[in-house]
N, CA, C and O atoms as CSV, one atom per row, in Angstrom:
chain,resi,resn,atom,element,x,y,z
A,1,UNK,N,N,-138.753,-137.367,47.434
A,1,UNK,CA,C,-137.956,-136.895,48.540
A,1,UNK,C,C,-136.493,-136.859,48.143
A,1,UNK,O,O,-136.009,-137.757,47.455
A,2,UNK,N,N,-135.803,-135.847,48.564
A,2,UNK,CA,C,-134.374,-135.783,48.327
A,2,UNK,C,C,-133.660,-136.469,49.468
A,2,UNK,O,O,-134.245,-136.714,50.523
A,3,UNK,N,N,-132.369,-136.783,49.251
A,3,UNK,CA,C,-131.606,-137.424,50.320
A,3,UNK,C,C,-131.523,-136.508,51.528
A,3,UNK,O,O,-131.586,-136.975,52.665
A,4,UNK,N,N,-131.381,-135.191,51.290
A,4,UNK,CA,C,-131.321,-134.241,52.403
A,4,UNK,C,C,-132.616,-134.281,53.201
A,4,UNK,O,O,-132.584,-134.259,54.432
A,5,UNK,N,N,-133.761,-134.338,52.514
A,5,UNK,CA,C,-135.042,-134.432,53.198
A,5,UNK,C,C,-135.139,-135.728,53.978
A,5,UNK,O,O,-135.602,-135.730,55.119
A,6,UNK,N,N,-134.705,-136.842,53.375
A,6,UNK,CA,C,-134.760,-138.128,54.052
A,6,UNK,C,C,-133.905,-138.117,55.307
A,6,UNK,O,O,-134.326,-138.615,56.351
A,7,UNK,N,N,-132.710,-137.554,55.213
A,7,UNK,CA,C,-131.843,-137.520,56.384
A,7,UNK,C,C,-132.440,-136.654,57.472
A,7,UNK,O,O,-132.318,-136.979,58.653
A,8,UNK,N,N,-133.089,-135.545,57.096
A,8,UNK,CA,C,-133.697,-134.690,58.105
A,8,UNK,C,C,-134.932,-135.338,58.716
A,8,UNK,O,O,-135.359,-134.952,59.804
A,9,UNK,N,N,-135.516,-136.326,58.021
A,9,UNK,CA,C,-136.682,-137.018,58.546
A,9,UNK,C,C,-136.295,-138.208,59.415
A,9,UNK,O,O,-137.175,-138.930,59.886
A,10,UNK,N,N,-135.014,-138.429,59.639
A,10,UNK,CA,C,-134.597,-139.464,60.569
A,10,UNK,C,C,-134.259,-140.796,59.946
A,10,UNK,O,O,-134.134,-141.784,60.669
A,11,UNK,N,N,-134.104,-140.869,58.634
A,11,UNK,CA,C,-133.695,-142.119,58.011
A,11,UNK,C,C,-132.807,-141.814,56.821
A,11,UNK,O,O,-132.818,-140.702,56.293
A,12,UNK,N,N,-132.049,-142.794,56.407
A,12,UNK,CA,C,-131.112,-142.583,55.314
A,12,UNK,C,C,-131.581,-143.293,54.059
A,12,UNK,O,O,-132.517,-144.091,54.094
A,13,UNK,N,N,-130.929,-142.999,52.966
A,13,UNK,CA,C,-131.346,-143.540,51.676
A,13,UNK,C,C,-130.972,-145.005,51.519
A,13,UNK,O,O,-131.361,-145.624,50.528
A,14,UNK,N,N,-130.234,-145.581,52.455
A,14,UNK,CA,C,-129.844,-146.987,52.357
A,14,UNK,C,C,-130.985,-147.939,52.690
A,14,UNK,O,O,-130.924,-149.113,52.327
A,15,UNK,N,N,-132.000,-147.472,53.356
A,15,UNK,CA,C,-133.141,-148.318,53.714
A,15,UNK,C,C,-134.236,-148.157,52.673
A,15,UNK,O,O,-134.860,-147.101,52.569
A,16,UNK,N,N,-134.462,-149.210,51.906
A,16,UNK,CA,C,-135.484,-149.163,50.861
A,16,UNK,C,C,-136.891,-149.236,51.453
A,16,UNK,O,O,-137.857,-148.779,50.841
A,17,UNK,N,N,-136.993,-149.816,52.651
A,17,UNK,CA,C,-138.297,-149.952,53.314
A,17,UNK,C,C,-138.250,-149.177,54.624
A,17,UNK,O,O,-137.360,-149.378,55.451
A,18,UNK,N,N,-139.224,-148.286,54.798
A,18,UNK,CA,C,-139.322,-147.492,56.020
A,18,UNK,C,C,-140.753,-147.591,56.541
A,18,UNK,O,O,-141.717,-147.378,55.805
A,19,UNK,N,N,-140.866,-147.916,57.811
A,19,UNK,CA,C,-142.162,-147.996,58.480
A,19,UNK,C,C,-142.318,-146.823,59.428
A,19,UNK,O,O,-141.332,-146.278,59.922
A,20,UNK,N,N,-143.550,-146.440,59.678
A,20,UNK,CA,C,-143.885,-145.500,60.745
A,20,UNK,C,C,-144.560,-146.315,61.837
A,20,UNK,O,O,-145.513,-147.048,61.573
A,21,UNK,N,N,-144.068,-146.188,63.059
A,21,UNK,CA,C,-144.699,-146.837,64.203
A,21,UNK,C,C,-145.340,-145.788,65.091
A,21,UNK,O,O,-144.738,-144.749,65.364
A,22,UNK,N,N,-146.549,-146.051,65.542
A,22,UNK,CA,C,-147.242,-145.139,66.449
A,22,UNK,C,C,-147.526,-145.891,67.735
A,22,UNK,O,O,-148.273,-146.869,67.760
A,23,UNK,N,N,-146.906,-145.408,68.804
A,23,UNK,CA,C,-147.095,-146.040,70.105
A,23,UNK,C,C,-146.576,-147.466,70.169
A,23,UNK,O,O,-146.927,-148.215,71.080
A,24,UNK,N,N,-145.744,-147.844,69.210
A,24,UNK,CA,C,-145.183,-149.193,69.097
A,24,UNK,C,C,-146.260,-150.278,69.035
A,24,UNK,O,O,-146.009,-151.438,69.360
A,25,UNK,N,N,-147.473,-149.877,68.611
A,25,UNK,CA,C,-148.563,-150.847,68.455
A,25,UNK,C,C,-149.188,-150.795,67.067
A,25,UNK,O,O,-149.814,-151.763,66.635
A,26,UNK,N,N,-149.025,-149.668,66.361
A,26,UNK,CA,C,-149.564,-149.516,65.011
A,26,UNK,C,C,-148.398,-149.212,64.081
A,26,UNK,O,O,-147.510,-148.426,64.415
A,27,UNK,N,N,-148.411,-149.847,62.906
A,27,UNK,CA,C,-147.302,-149.675,61.976
A,27,UNK,C,C,-147.834,-149.464,60.564
A,27,UNK,O,O,-148.832,-150.061,60.160
A,28,UNK,N,N,-147.139,-148.595,59.819
A,28,UNK,CA,C,-147.551,-148.239,58.470
A,28,UNK,C,C,-146.335,-148.220,57.561
A,28,UNK,O,O,-145.243,-147.824,57.969
A,29,UNK,N,N,-146.538,-148.652,56.325
A,29,UNK,CA,C,-145.469,-148.679,55.335
A,29,UNK,C,C,-145.333,-147.286,54.729
A,29,UNK,O,O,-146.159,-146.871,53.916
A,30,UNK,N,N,-144.288,-146.569,55.130
A,30,UNK,CA,C,-144.057,-145.190,54.707
A,30,UNK,C,C,-143.308,-145.132,53.383
A,30,UNK,O,O,-143.585,-144.277,52.542
A,31,UNK,N,N,-142.372,-146.034,53.203
A,31,UNK,CA,C,-141.607,-146.086,51.959
A,31,UNK,C,C,-141.307,-147.543,51.630
A,31,UNK,O,O,-140.979,-148.332,52.516
A,32,UNK,N,N,-141.420,-147.896,50.342
A,32,UNK,CA,C,-141.127,-149.255,49.911
A,32,UNK,C,C,-142.351,-150.039,49.485
A,32,UNK,O,O,-142.381,-151.261,49.625
A,33,UNK,N,N,-143.366,-149.353,48.965
A,33,UNK,CA,C,-144.598,-150.028,48.538
A,33,UNK,C,C,-144.343,-151.200,47.601
A,33,UNK,O,O,-145.071,-152.193,47.625
A,34,UNK,N,N,-143.318,-151.083,46.783
A,34,UNK,CA,C,-143.052,-152.146,45.806
A,34,UNK,C,C,-142.639,-153.460,46.462
A,34,UNK,O,O,-142.622,-154.498,45.801
A,35,UNK,N,N,-142.304,-153.431,47.758
A,35,UNK,CA,C,-141.873,-154.640,48.471
A,35,UNK,C,C,-142.946,-155.200,49.397
A,35,UNK,O,O,-142.681,-156.161,50.118
A,36,UNK,N,N,-144.140,-154.632,49.398
A,36,UNK,CA,C,-145.136,-155.024,50.403
A,36,UNK,C,C,-145.481,-156.512,50.333
A,36,UNK,O,O,-145.586,-157.161,51.374
A,37,UNK,N,N,-145.658,-157.062,49.143
A,37,UNK,CA,C,-146.011,-158.486,49.046
A,37,UNK,C,C,-144.935,-159.361,49.666
A,37,UNK,O,O,-145.250,-160.282,50.421
A,38,UNK,N,N,-143.690,-159.094,49.366
A,38,UNK,CA,C,-142.588,-159.891,49.898
A,38,UNK,C,C,-142.424,-159.676,51.408
A,38,UNK,O,O,-142.084,-160.608,52.137
A,39,UNK,N,N,-142.664,-158.450,51.869
A,39,UNK,CA,C,-142.560,-158.133,53.293
A,39,UNK,C,C,-143.583,-158.921,54.108
A,39,UNK,O,O,-143.297,-159.341,55.229
A,40,UNK,N,N,-144.756,-159.118,53.551
A,40,UNK,CA,C,-145.823,-159.815,54.270
A,40,UNK,C,C,-145.630,-161.326,54.319
A,40,UNK,O,O,-146.174,-161.997,55.197
A,41,UNK,N,N,-144.862,-161.858,53.386
A,41,UNK,CA,C,-144.596,-163.299,53.369
A,41,UNK,C,C,-143.575,-163.674,54.436
A,41,UNK,O,O,-142.637,-162.924,54.704
A,42,UNK,N,N,-143.767,-164.830,55.036
A,42,UNK,CA,C,-142.830,-165.285,56.066
A,42,UNK,C,C,-141.424,-165.485,55.503
A,42,UNK,O,O,-140.437,-165.189,56.177
A,43,UNK,N,N,-141.332,-165.981,54.285
A,43,UNK,CA,C,-140.024,-166.214,53.676
A,43,UNK,C,C,-139.810,-165.311,52.457
A,43,UNK,O,O,-139.151,-165.705,51.495
A,44,UNK,N,N,-140.372,-164.095,52.506
A,44,UNK,CA,C,-140.271,-163.167,51.394
A,44,UNK,C,C,-138.852,-162.656,51.187
A,44,UNK,O,O,-138.015,-162.694,52.089
A,45,UNK,N,N,-138.612,-162.180,49.982
A,45,UNK,CA,C,-137.311,-161.633,49.610
A,45,UNK,C,C,-137.451,-160.122,49.452
A,45,UNK,O,O,-138.043,-159.643,48.485
A,46,UNK,N,N,-136.905,-159.382,50.401
A,46,UNK,CA,C,-136.991,-157.926,50.373
A,46,UNK,C,C,-135.690,-157.352,50.924
A,46,UNK,O,O,-134.966,-158.034,51.649
A,47,UNK,N,N,-135.388,-156.087,50.579
A,47,UNK,CA,C,-134.138,-155.487,51.049
A,47,UNK,C,C,-134.154,-155.256,52.563
A,47,UNK,O,O,-135.157,-154.826,53.132
A,48,UNK,N,N,-133.053,-155.543,53.179
A,48,UNK,CA,C,-132.898,-155.304,54.619
A,48,UNK,C,C,-131.676,-154.426,54.824
A,48,UNK,O,O,-130.781,-154.425,53.979
A,49,UNK,N,N,-131.610,-153.693,55.898
A,49,UNK,CA,C,-132.570,-153.663,57.005
A,49,UNK,C,C,-133.785,-152.808,56.668
A,49,UNK,O,O,-133.778,-152.012,55.729
A,50,UNK,N,N,-134.819,-153.003,57.463
A,50,UNK,CA,C,-136.029,-152.186,57.397
A,50,UNK,C,C,-135.926,-151.186,58.542
A,50,UNK,O,O,-135.614,-151.562,59.672
A,51,UNK,N,N,-136.183,-149.933,58.256
A,51,UNK,CA,C,-136.141,-148.902,59.303
A,51,UNK,C,C,-137.554,-148.634,59.793
A,51,UNK,O,O,-138.492,-148.568,58.999
A,52,UNK,N,N,-137.702,-148.480,61.100
A,52,UNK,CA,C,-138.987,-148.129,61.701
A,52,UNK,C,C,-138.810,-146.857,62.518
A,52,UNK,O,O,-138.047,-146.825,63.483
A,53,UNK,N,N,-139.516,-145.824,62.123
A,53,UNK,CA,C,-139.506,-144.554,62.845
A,53,UNK,C,C,-140.650,-144.593,63.843
A,53,UNK,O,O,-141.814,-144.505,63.454
A,54,UNK,N,N,-140.334,-144.725,65.119
A,54,UNK,CA,C,-141.353,-144.847,66.162
A,54,UNK,C,C,-141.703,-143.478,66.739
A,54,UNK,O,O,-140.830,-142.702,67.128
A,55,UNK,N,N,-142.989,-143.210,66.783
A,55,UNK,CA,C,-143.521,-141.972,67.364
A,55,UNK,C,C,-144.507,-142.341,68.455
A,55,UNK,O,O,-145.086,-143.427,68.437
A,56,UNK,N,N,-144.698,-141.440,69.401
A,56,UNK,CA,C,-145.648,-141.691,70.485
A,56,UNK,C,C,-147.090,-141.537,70.042
A,56,UNK,O,O,-147.971,-142.233,70.546
A,57,UNK,N,N,-147.344,-140.627,69.095
A,57,UNK,CA,C,-148.709,-140.351,68.669
A,57,UNK,C,C,-148.717,-139.844,67.231
A,57,UNK,O,O,-147.667,-139.537,66.665
A,58,UNK,N,N,-149.895,-139.760,66.654
A,58,UNK,CA,C,-150.036,-139.223,65.300
A,58,UNK,C,C,-149.632,-137.758,65.274
A,58,UNK,O,O,-149.134,-137.272,64.258
A,59,UNK,N,N,-149.836,-137.066,66.349
A,59,UNK,CA,C,-149.407,-135.660,66.419
A,59,UNK,C,C,-147.895,-135.581,66.276
A,59,UNK,O,O,-147.378,-134.712,65.573
A,60,UNK,N,N,-147.185,-136.490,66.945
A,60,UNK,CA,C,-145.719,-136.512,66.827
A,60,UNK,C,C,-145.278,-136.860,65.405
A,60,UNK,O,O,-144.270,-136.341,64.924
A,61,UNK,N,N,-146.030,-137.738,64.730
A,61,UNK,CA,C,-145.721,-138.075,63.337
A,61,UNK,C,C,-145.800,-136.813,62.488
A,61,UNK,O,O,-144.895,-136.527,61.704
A,62,UNK,N,N,-146.865,-136.072,62.642
A,62,UNK,CA,C,-147.047,-134.851,61.850
A,62,UNK,C,C,-146.020,-133.784,62.200
A,62,UNK,O,O,-145.579,-133.036,61.327
A,63,UNK,N,N,-145.641,-133.707,63.458
A,63,UNK,CA,C,-144.589,-132.757,63.837
A,63,UNK,C,C,-143.249,-133.160,63.239
A,63,UNK,O,O,-142.463,-132.306,62.830
A,64,UNK,N,N,-142.991,-134.467,63.189
A,64,UNK,CA,C,-141.708,-134.951,62.695
A,64,UNK,C,C,-141.601,-135.039,61.186
A,64,UNK,O,O,-140.546,-134.751,60.622
A,65,UNK,N,N,-142.684,-135.434,60.522
A,65,UNK,CA,C,-142.638,-135.666,59.081
A,65,UNK,C,C,-143.406,-134.628,58.270
A,65,UNK,O,O,-143.293,-134.591,57.044
A,66,UNK,N,N,-144.176,-133.796,58.939
A,66,UNK,CA,C,-144.915,-132.744,58.238
A,66,UNK,C,C,-146.411,-132.946,58.318
A,66,UNK,O,O,-146.900,-134.068,58.454
A,67,UNK,N,N,-147.118,-131.859,58.232
A,67,UNK,CA,C,-148.578,-131.867,58.324
A,67,UNK,C,C,-149.243,-132.677,57.217
A,67,UNK,O,O,-150.350,-133.182,57.396
A,68,UNK,N,N,-148.576,-132.801,56.081
A,68,UNK,CA,C,-149.195,-133.491,54.947
A,68,UNK,C,C,-149.209,-135.008,55.121
A,68,UNK,O,O,-149.888,-135.706,54.367
A,69,UNK,N,N,-148.472,-135.527,56.102
A,69,UNK,CA,C,-148.434,-136.971,56.324
A,69,UNK,C,C,-149.745,-137.414,56.961
A,69,UNK,O,O,-150.132,-136.941,58.029
A,70,UNK,N,N,-150.415,-138.333,56.274
A,70,UNK,CA,C,-151.672,-138.888,56.752
A,70,UNK,C,C,-151.530,-140.408,56.697
A,70,UNK,O,O,-151.555,-140.990,55.612
A,71,UNK,N,N,-151.383,-141.051,57.843
A,71,UNK,CA,C,-151.090,-142.484,57.858
A,71,UNK,C,C,-152.193,-143.324,57.223
A,71,UNK,O,O,-151.950,-144.474,56.855
A,72,UNK,N,N,-153.383,-142.784,57.088
A,72,UNK,CA,C,-154.462,-143.550,56.465
A,72,UNK,C,C,-154.198,-143.803,54.976
A,72,UNK,O,O,-154.855,-144.647,54.367
A,73,UNK,N,N,-153.250,-143.084,54.396
A,73,UNK,CA,C,-152.917,-143.310,52.986
A,73,UNK,C,C,-151.841,-144.376,52.803
A,73,UNK,O,O,-151.509,-144.724,51.670
A,74,UNK,N,N,-151.294,-144.898,53.895
A,74,UNK,CA,C,-150.238,-145.904,53.827
A,74,UNK,C,C,-150.793,-147.284,54.199
A,74,UNK,O,O,-151.790,-147.399,54.912
A,75,UNK,N,N,-150.126,-148.316,53.702
A,75,UNK,CA,C,-150.499,-149.681,54.055
A,75,UNK,C,C,-150.254,-149.913,55.539
A,75,UNK,O,O,-149.198,-149.552,56.060
A,76,UNK,N,N,-151.219,-150.511,56.219
A,76,UNK,CA,C,-151.026,-150.924,57.602
A,76,UNK,C,C,-150.237,-152.230,57.638
A,76,UNK,O,O,-150.465,-153.123,56.822
A,77,UNK,N,N,-149.316,-152.334,58.579
A,77,UNK,CA,C,-148.484,-153.530,58.729
A,77,UNK,C,C,-148.802,-154.148,60.089
A,77,UNK,O,O,-148.722,-153.476,61.117
A,78,UNK,N,N,-149.159,-155.411,60.088
A,78,UNK,CA,C,-149.543,-156.094,61.325
A,78,UNK,C,C,-148.356,-156.129,62.299
A,78,UNK,O,O,-147.221,-156.358,61.882
A,79,UNK,N,N,-148.615,-155.902,63.594
A,79,UNK,CA,C,-147.532,-155.929,64.588
A,79,UNK,C,C,-146.745,-157.236,64.610
A,79,UNK,O,O,-145.562,-157.227,64.952
A,80,UNK,N,N,-147.369,-158.363,64.254
A,80,UNK,CA,C,-146.641,-159.633,64.216
A,80,UNK,C,C,-145.569,-159.638,63.122
A,80,UNK,O,O,-144.533,-160.287,63.269
A,81,UNK,N,N,-145.815,-158.926,62.043
A,81,UNK,CA,C,-144.807,-158.827,60.978
A,81,UNK,C,C,-143.622,-158.007,61.475
A,81,UNK,O,O,-142.470,-158.344,61.203
A,82,UNK,N,N,-143.904,-156.942,62.195
A,82,UNK,CA,C,-142.826,-156.133,62.780
A,82,UNK,C,C,-142.050,-156.953,63.808
A,82,UNK,O,O,-140.823,-156.871,63.870
A,83,UNK,N,N,-142.754,-157.736,64.606
A,83,UNK,CA,C,-142.090,-158.612,65.585
A,83,UNK,C,C,-141.192,-159.625,64.882
A,83,UNK,O,O,-140.092,-159.916,65.353
A,84,UNK,N,N,-141.655,-160.160,63.763
A,84,UNK,CA,C,-140.843,-161.103,62.987
A,84,UNK,C,C,-139.574,-160.423,62.476
A,84,UNK,O,O,-138.497,-161.018,62.508
A,85,UNK,N,N,-139.692,-159.191,62.008
A,85,UNK,CA,C,-138.511,-158.440,61.562
A,85,UNK,C,C,-137.534,-158.210,62.714
A,85,UNK,O,O,-136.321,-158.321,62.539
A,86,UNK,N,N,-138.071,-157.887,63.894
A,86,UNK,CA,C,-137.219,-157.703,65.084
A,86,UNK,C,C,-136.479,-158.991,65.412
A,86,UNK,O,O,-135.268,-158.981,65.633
A,87,UNK,N,N,-137.212,-160.098,65.444
A,87,UNK,CA,C,-136.625,-161.390,65.805
A,87,UNK,C,C,-135.519,-161.806,64.834
A,87,UNK,O,O,-134.552,-162.459,65.226
A,88,UNK,N,N,-135.670,-161.423,63.567
A,88,UNK,CA,C,-134.678,-161.780,62.546
A,88,UNK,C,C,-133.551,-160.757,62.452
A,88,UNK,O,O,-132.683,-160.864,61.585
A,89,UNK,N,N,-133.562,-159.765,63.342
A,89,UNK,CA,C,-132.576,-158.672,63.318
A,89,UNK,C,C,-132.562,-157.939,61.981
A,89,UNK,O,O,-131.512,-157.499,61.511
A,90,UNK,N,N,-133.738,-157.814,61.380
A,90,UNK,CA,C,-133.875,-157.093,60.113
A,90,UNK,C,C,-134.489,-155.712,60.297
A,90,UNK,O,O,-134.790,-155.034,59.315
A,91,UNK,N,N,-134.679,-155.286,61.552
A,91,UNK,CA,C,-135.359,-154.029,61.836
A,91,UNK,C,C,-134.443,-153.094,62.610
A,91,UNK,O,O,-133.836,-153.475,63.611
A,92,UNK,N,N,-134.358,-151.862,62.124
A,92,UNK,CA,C,-133.650,-150.791,62.842
A,92,UNK,C,C,-134.722,-149.833,63.329
A,92,UNK,O,O,-135.403,-149.196,62.525
A,93,UNK,N,N,-134.872,-149.728,64.640
A,93,UNK,CA,C,-135.895,-148.846,65.201
A,93,UNK,C,C,-135.261,-147.601,65.791
A,93,UNK,O,O,-134.233,-147.658,66.466
A,94,UNK,N,N,-135.905,-146.471,65.518
A,94,UNK,CA,C,-135.485,-145.204,66.106
A,94,UNK,C,C,-136.699,-144.550,66.738
A,94,UNK,O,O,-137.789,-144.557,66.165
A,95,UNK,N,N,-136.508,-143.989,67.913
A,95,UNK,CA,C,-137.583,-143.255,68.575
A,95,UNK,C,C,-137.435,-141.787,68.199
A,95,UNK,O,O,-136.418,-141.150,68.476
A,96,UNK,N,N,-138.468,-141.277,67.568
A,96,UNK,CA,C,-138.436,-139.890,67.061
A,96,UNK,C,C,-139.054,-138.953,68.062
A,96,UNK,O,O,-139.121,-137.748,67.820
């Protein structure tokens, strides 16, 4: 992805980790696979902030990020991990 593409997709190049949220109940690791182990640990060391692009449905994800986006190819992130990021003020959420 180019920086122009990233900016048009609703996030900037400063966030090494980007999540996709669907209905604010399902979350997927869209960018930052190399940090997944640390992200899952309670005291892991990973770059912050983490950006979460929230969509109402999978249809909205495809409209916003393109038809080729298939969330089944991304790591699922447990909602409690996202809640932990929120509580630590390490999460920037945007509603797309």
